LUMSE-413946 format. One record per residue (C-alpha): residue number from 0; residue in three letters; x, y, z. Coordinates in Angstrom, 2 decimals. Layout:
BEGIN
+-----+------+---------+---------+---------+
: seq : type :      xx :      yy :      zz :
+-----+------+---------+---------+---------+
: NUM :  Ala :       X :       Y :       Z :
...
+-----+------+---------+---------+---------+
***
This chain:
BEGIN
+-----+------+---------+---------+---------+
: seq : type :      xx :      yy :      zz :
+-----+------+---------+---------+---------+
:   0 :  Met :   -3.39 :   22.71 :   29.31 :
:   1 :  Ala :   -0.36 :   20.89 :   30.74 :
:   2 :  Leu :   -2.27 :   17.59 :   30.89 :
:   3 :  Asp :   -3.45 :   17.97 :   27.28 :
:   4 :  Ala :    0.10 :   18.74 :   26.12 :
:   5 :  Leu :    1.54 :   15.74 :   27.96 :
:   6 :  Leu :   -1.15 :   13.39 :   26.63 :
:   7 :  Thr :   -0.69 :   14.70 :   23.09 :
:   8 :  Glu :    3.12 :   14.89 :   22.95 :
:   9 :  Arg :    3.85 :   11.89 :   25.23 :
:  10 :  Ser :    7.06 :   13.63 :   26.19 :
:  11 :  Val :    7.90 :   16.11 :   28.95 :
:  12 :  Thr :   10.38 :   17.88 :   26.68 :
:  13 :  Arg :    8.02 :   18.24 :   23.73 :
:  14 :  Ala :    5.11 :   19.20 :   25.99 :
:  15 :  Ala :    7.24 :   21.94 :   27.53 :
:  16 :  Gly :    8.15 :   23.24 :   24.08 :
:  17 :  His :    4.50 :   23.10 :   23.02 :
:  18 :  Leu :    3.49 :   25.36 :   25.93 :
:  19 :  Asn :    6.70 :   27.44 :   25.80 :
:  20 :  Val :    7.69 :   26.64 :   29.39 :
:  21 :  Gly :   10.81 :   25.13 :   30.91 :
:  22 :  Gln :   11.29 :   21.37 :   31.13 :
:  23 :  Ser :   11.59 :   21.52 :   34.92 :
:  24 :  Ala :    8.25 :   23.36 :   35.14 :
:  25 :  Met :    6.59 :   20.71 :   32.98 :
:  26 :  Ser :    8.15 :   17.94 :   35.09 :
:  27 :  Ser :    6.68 :   19.60 :   38.17 :
:  28 :  Ser :    3.29 :   19.79 :   36.46 :
:  29 :  Leu :    3.48 :   16.07 :   35.63 :
:  30 :  Gly :    4.28 :   15.30 :   39.27 :
:  31 :  Arg :    1.27 :   17.28 :   40.49 :
:  32 :  Leu :   -0.99 :   15.64 :   37.91 :
:  33 :  Arg :    0.19 :   12.17 :   38.93 :
:  34 :  Lys :   -0.59 :   12.94 :   42.55 :
:  35 :  Leu :   -3.96 :   14.51 :   41.73 :
:  36 :  Leu :   -5.11 :   11.67 :   39.45 :
:  37 :  Gly :   -3.46 :    8.82 :   41.32 :
:  38 :  Asp :   -1.85 :    7.49 :   38.15 :
:  39 :  Glu :    1.59 :    7.63 :   36.51 :
:  40 :  Leu :    0.06 :    8.87 :   33.21 :
:  41 :  Leu :    3.39 :    8.51 :   31.37 :
:  42 :  Thr :    5.73 :    5.55 :   31.83 :
:  43 :  Arg :    9.10 :    4.77 :   30.27 :
:  44 :  Ala :    9.28 :    2.17 :   27.50 :
:  45 :  Pro :   12.04 :    0.97 :   25.13 :
:  46 :  Asp :   10.68 :    3.21 :   22.37 :
:  47 :  Gly :   10.13 :    6.28 :   24.56 :
:  48 :  Met :    7.25 :    7.26 :   26.85 :
:  49 :  Arg :    3.92 :    5.46 :   26.83 :
:  50 :  Leu :    0.50 :    6.48 :   28.11 :
:  51 :  Thr :   -1.00 :    4.38 :   30.86 :
:  52 :  Pro :   -4.52 :    2.97 :   30.28 :
:  53 :  Arg :   -5.93 :    5.74 :   32.48 :
:  54 :  Ala :   -4.11 :    8.36 :   30.40 :
:  55 :  Val :   -5.42 :    6.86 :   27.15 :
:  56 :  Ala :   -8.97 :    7.14 :   28.50 :
:  57 :  Leu :   -8.35 :   10.81 :   29.34 :
:  58 :  Val :   -7.09 :   11.89 :   25.89 :
:  59 :  Glu :  -10.43 :   12.65 :   24.23 :
:  60 :  Pro :  -12.26 :   14.16 :   27.28 :
:  61 :  Val :   -9.30 :   16.44 :   28.05 :
:  62 :  Arg :   -8.92 :   17.50 :   24.41 :
:  63 :  Ser :  -12.64 :   18.27 :   24.20 :
:  64 :  Ala :  -12.50 :   20.35 :   27.41 :
:  65 :  Val :   -9.48 :   22.31 :   26.16 :
:  66 :  Arg :  -11.14 :   23.04 :   22.81 :
:  67 :  Gln :  -14.29 :   24.31 :   24.51 :
:  68 :  Phe :  -12.19 :   26.51 :   26.79 :
:  69 :  Gln :  -10.28 :   27.90 :   23.80 :
:  70 :  Cys :  -13.53 :   28.69 :   22.00 :
:  71 :  Ile :  -14.67 :   30.73 :   25.01 :
:  72 :  Val :  -11.41 :   32.55 :   25.71 :
:  73 :  Leu :  -10.11 :   33.07 :   22.18 :
:  74 :  Arg :  -13.40 :   34.00 :   20.54 :
:  75 :  Glu :  -13.02 :   37.07 :   18.37 :
:  76 :  Asp :  -15.12 :   40.09 :   19.29 :
:  77 :  Ser :  -16.31 :   40.61 :   15.74 :
:  78 :  Phe :  -16.26 :   38.86 :   12.39 :
:  79 :  Asp :  -16.76 :   40.90 :    9.25 :
:  80 :  Pro :  -17.06 :   38.58 :    6.23 :
:  81 :  Ala :  -16.62 :   41.51 :    3.85 :
:  82 :  Thr :  -13.07 :   42.23 :    5.07 :
:  83 :  Val :  -11.73 :   39.02 :    6.60 :
:  84 :  Glu :   -9.03 :   37.13 :    4.68 :
:  85 :  Arg :   -8.94 :   33.48 :    5.62 :
:  86 :  Gly :   -8.93 :   29.98 :    4.13 :
:  87 :  Phe :  -11.23 :   27.16 :    5.23 :
:  88 :  Thr :  -10.85 :   23.42 :    4.62 :
:  89 :  Leu :  -14.08 :   21.61 :    3.77 :
:  90 :  Ala :  -14.57 :   17.83 :    3.59 :
:  91 :  Val :  -17.43 :   17.02 :    1.21 :
:  92 :  Pro :  -18.54 :   14.01 :   -0.87 :
:  93 :  Gly :  -18.50 :   14.39 :   -4.65 :
:  94 :  Ser :  -22.26 :   14.71 :   -5.06 :
:  95 :  Val :  -22.45 :   17.47 :   -2.46 :
:  96 :  Glu :  -19.45 :   19.25 :   -3.98 :
:  97 :  Ala :  -21.16 :   19.44 :   -7.38 :
:  98 :  Tyr :  -24.40 :   20.73 :   -5.87 :
:  99 :  Leu :  -23.24 :   23.00 :   -3.07 :
: 100 :  Ile :  -19.81 :   24.45 :   -3.86 :
: 101 :  Pro :  -20.79 :   26.55 :   -6.95 :
: 102 :  Arg :  -23.54 :   28.17 :   -4.88 :
: 103 :  Leu :  -21.20 :   28.71 :   -1.95 :
: 104 :  Leu :  -18.52 :   30.28 :   -4.15 :
: 105 :  Ala :  -21.09 :   32.65 :   -5.63 :
: 106 :  Leu :  -22.18 :   33.68 :   -2.13 :
: 107 :  Leu :  -18.58 :   34.20 :   -0.99 :
: 108 :  Gly :  -17.85 :   36.27 :   -4.09 :
: 109 :  Arg :  -20.65 :   38.63 :   -3.14 :
: 110 :  Glu :  -20.28 :   38.80 :    0.63 :
: 111 :  Ala :  -16.82 :   37.47 :    1.59 :
: 112 :  Pro :  -14.34 :   37.91 :   -1.28 :
: 113 :  Gly :  -11.32 :   37.40 :    1.00 :
: 114 :  Ile :  -12.34 :   33.85 :    1.98 :
: 115 :  Ser :  -10.89 :   30.89 :    0.05 :
: 116 :  Leu :  -11.84 :   27.21 :    0.21 :
: 117 :  Arg :   -9.72 :   24.07 :    0.27 :
: 118 :  Leu :  -11.79 :   21.02 :   -0.64 :
: 119 :  Arg :  -11.03 :   17.40 :    0.20 :
: 120 :  Ala :  -13.00 :   14.19 :   -0.18 :
: 121 :  Leu :  -15.09 :   13.26 :    2.83 :
: 122 :  Asp :  -13.95 :   10.11 :    4.63 :
: 123 :  Tyr :  -16.55 :    9.12 :    7.21 :
: 124 :  Gly :  -14.04 :    6.91 :    9.01 :
: 125 :  Ser :  -11.57 :    9.71 :    9.78 :
: 126 :  Val :  -13.46 :   13.00 :    9.47 :
: 127 :  Leu :  -14.24 :   13.40 :   13.19 :
: 128 :  Gly :  -10.58 :   13.01 :   14.06 :
: 129 :  Glu :   -9.65 :   15.48 :   11.31 :
: 130 :  Leu :  -12.10 :   18.00 :   12.77 :
: 131 :  Asp :  -10.64 :   17.53 :   16.25 :
: 132 :  Ala :   -7.10 :   17.96 :   14.90 :
: 133 :  Asp :   -8.07 :   21.16 :   13.02 :
: 134 :  Gln :   -7.20 :   19.51 :    9.71 :
: 135 :  Val :  -10.77 :   20.15 :    8.55 :
: 136 :  Asp :  -12.89 :   23.17 :    9.48 :
: 137 :  Leu :  -16.24 :   21.91 :    8.22 :
: 138 :  Ala :  -17.61 :   18.58 :    7.01 :
: 139 :  Val :  -20.74 :   18.25 :    4.90 :
: 140 :  Gly :  -22.44 :   14.86 :    4.69 :
: 141 :  Val :  -24.71 :   12.44 :    6.50 :
: 142 :  Leu :  -22.98 :   12.65 :    9.89 :
: 143 :  Thr :  -24.75 :   10.69 :   12.60 :
: 144 :  Glu :  -21.83 :    9.95 :   14.93 :
: 145 :  Gly :  -19.80 :   12.31 :   17.08 :
: 146 :  Gln :  -19.49 :   13.76 :   20.55 :
: 147 :  Ala :  -21.01 :   16.75 :   22.30 :
: 148 :  His :  -18.42 :   19.17 :   20.91 :
: 149 :  His :  -19.17 :   18.14 :   17.31 :
: 150 :  Lys :  -21.80 :   20.67 :   16.30 :
: 151 :  Val :  -24.23 :   19.49 :   13.61 :
: 152 :  Arg :  -26.63 :   21.62 :   11.55 :
: 153 :  Ala :  -29.09 :   20.58 :    8.84 :
: 154 :  Leu :  -28.29 :   22.27 :    5.50 :
: 155 :  Tyr :  -30.90 :   20.84 :    3.14 :
: 156 :  Arg :  -32.99 :   17.76 :    2.43 :
: 157 :  Phe :  -32.17 :   15.32 :   -0.34 :
: 158 :  Gly :  -33.60 :   12.15 :   -1.80 :
: 159 :  Tyr :  -32.49 :    9.17 :   -3.86 :
: 160 :  Leu :  -32.66 :    8.50 :   -7.58 :
: 161 :  Cys :  -33.46 :    5.12 :   -9.10 :
: 162 :  Leu :  -32.62 :    4.66 :  -12.79 :
: 163 :  Phe :  -34.15 :    1.78 :  -14.71 :
: 164 :  Asn :  -35.26 :    0.76 :  -18.20 :
: 165 :  Pro :  -39.03 :    0.18 :  -18.07 :
: 166 :  Glu :  -38.98 :   -1.84 :  -21.32 :
: 167 :  Leu :  -36.36 :   -4.29 :  -20.07 :
: 168 :  Leu :  -37.98 :   -4.59 :  -16.66 :
: 169 :  Gly :  -41.49 :   -4.82 :  -18.04 :
: 170 :  Val :  -42.85 :   -2.26 :  -15.59 :
: 171 :  Ala :  -44.20 :    1.25 :  -16.03 :
: 172 :  Pro :  -43.00 :    4.22 :  -13.97 :
: 173 :  Pro :  -43.34 :    5.13 :  -11.23 :
: 174 :  Leu :  -41.58 :    2.08 :   -9.83 :
: 175 :  Ser :  -43.61 :    0.40 :   -7.09 :
: 176 :  Leu :  -42.10 :   -0.74 :   -3.81 :
: 177 :  Asp :  -42.69 :   -4.40 :   -4.69 :
: 178 :  Asp :  -40.85 :   -4.01 :   -8.01 :
: 179 :  Tyr :  -38.09 :   -2.03 :   -6.32 :
: 180 :  Leu :  -37.45 :   -4.93 :   -3.97 :
: 181 :  Arg :  -37.92 :   -7.59 :   -6.67 :
: 182 :  Phe :  -35.18 :   -6.51 :   -9.10 :
: 183 :  Pro :  -31.38 :   -6.58 :   -8.53 :
: 184 :  His :  -29.56 :   -3.31 :   -7.95 :
: 185 :  Ile :  -26.23 :   -1.62 :   -8.45 :
: 186 :  Met :  -25.86 :    0.88 :   -5.61 :
: 187 :  Thr :  -23.22 :    3.56 :   -5.11 :
: 188 :  Ser :  -22.02 :    3.70 :   -1.53 :
: 189 :  Lys :  -19.09 :    5.61 :   -0.06 :
: 190 :  Thr :  -19.23 :    3.40 :    3.05 :
: 191 :  Gly :  -19.51 :    0.05 :    1.25 :
: 192 :  Ala :  -23.05 :   -0.61 :    2.49 :
: 193 :  Asp :  -24.52 :   -3.86 :    1.19 :
: 194 :  His :  -28.20 :   -2.97 :    1.50 :
: 195 :  Gly :  -30.45 :   -0.34 :   -0.01 :
: 196 :  Val :  -32.23 :    2.64 :    1.48 :
: 197 :  Val :  -35.47 :    0.66 :    1.60 :
: 198 :  Asp :  -35.20 :   -2.30 :    3.95 :
: 199 :  Ile :  -38.55 :   -3.77 :    4.96 :
: 200 :  Asn :  -37.92 :   -7.05 :    6.78 :
: 201 :  Arg :  -35.61 :   -8.09 :    3.94 :
: 202 :  Arg :  -32.67 :   -6.59 :    2.11 :
: 203 :  Thr :  -32.73 :   -5.23 :   -1.39 :
: 204 :  Lys :  -30.87 :   -7.30 :   -3.98 :
: 205 :  Val :  -27.62 :   -5.37 :   -4.26 :
: 206 :  Lys :  -25.32 :   -7.06 :   -6.78 :
: 207 :  Ala :  -22.51 :   -4.48 :   -6.56 :
: 208 :  Ser :  -21.80 :   -1.34 :   -4.54 :
: 209 :  Pro :  -19.08 :    0.79 :   -6.21 :
: 210 :  Ser :  -17.94 :    3.99 :   -4.50 :
: 211 :  Ser :  -18.71 :    6.24 :   -7.49 :
: 212 :  Phe :  -21.14 :    6.60 :  -10.37 :
: 213 :  Thr :  -18.52 :    5.80 :  -13.03 :
: 214 :  Pro :  -19.12 :    2.01 :  -13.31 :
: 215 :  Gln :  -22.87 :    2.56 :  -13.68 :
: 216 :  Arg :  -22.97 :    3.81 :  -17.25 :
: 217 :  Pro :  -25.62 :    2.14 :  -19.43 :
: 218 :  Asp :  -24.65 :   -0.82 :  -21.63 :
: 219 :  Pro :  -23.98 :   -0.02 :  -25.33 :
: 220 :  Pro :  -27.13 :   -0.30 :  -27.48 :
: 221 :  Ala :  -25.71 :   -3.37 :  -29.29 :
: 222 :  Val :  -25.39 :   -5.23 :  -25.96 :
: 223 :  Pro :  -28.76 :   -4.84 :  -24.20 :
: 224 :  Asn :  -28.86 :   -5.35 :  -20.47 :
: 225 :  Arg :  -31.05 :   -8.44 :  -20.26 :
: 226 :  Ser :  -30.63 :   -8.77 :  -16.53 :
: 227 :  Gly :  -33.01 :   -5.88 :  -15.95 :
: 228 :  Thr :  -30.74 :   -4.25 :  -13.38 :
: 229 :  Ala :  -32.03 :   -1.16 :  -11.61 :
: 230 :  Leu :  -29.36 :    1.40 :  -10.84 :
: 231 :  Ile :  -29.73 :    2.81 :   -7.37 :
: 232 :  Leu :  -27.67 :    5.96 :   -6.98 :
: 233 :  His :  -26.89 :    6.15 :   -3.31 :
: 234 :  Ser :  -24.28 :    8.22 :   -1.56 :
+-----+------+---------+---------+---------+
***
């Protein structure tokens, strides 16, 4: 715990306050840790204390170990959803929010009326750090990265929707794979991906990849879309 506090606070004084111990006790702990690990861990710099390279490498493993220990020691004996009063922060993409949250709220209304939800947009670049910092309790999305302490569960299966005008394209539904790859696409992508979900030795012809569905509304009837663009809704 002392090592985690020192690595997080980067200050003996703040680490002591974090653990509610005296500064001299924390200084003694730092001395023992330096001797045990054979590294200074914290060094003085013009702008305060800095972590050594060894200390930087220890931040995530130590934090993970502390969190696992806390889960074991601080685990509640019982959890009664019917009586508990608690708020949870969920990070979800817009498409999942529209599909899942109404169903989840209905379930909570029946079985856990004291639970409230705080929703925020899912950012794949920062969500793992937000989970580790307890800024987010649960993330829902296509999460393929993470460490051993990031628990992942499958919620449901989903597919992709391709919108196109068969008259303008000159093809009849269902759209074949060859036609799918032949025509240009507009593809929604939260991550800015520049290729489609089907990639067989060549990329699909993605002309634009906005982050939401808004720019993908059909052209007005008076201005027909002669480019024959297929709209690939991908999140």
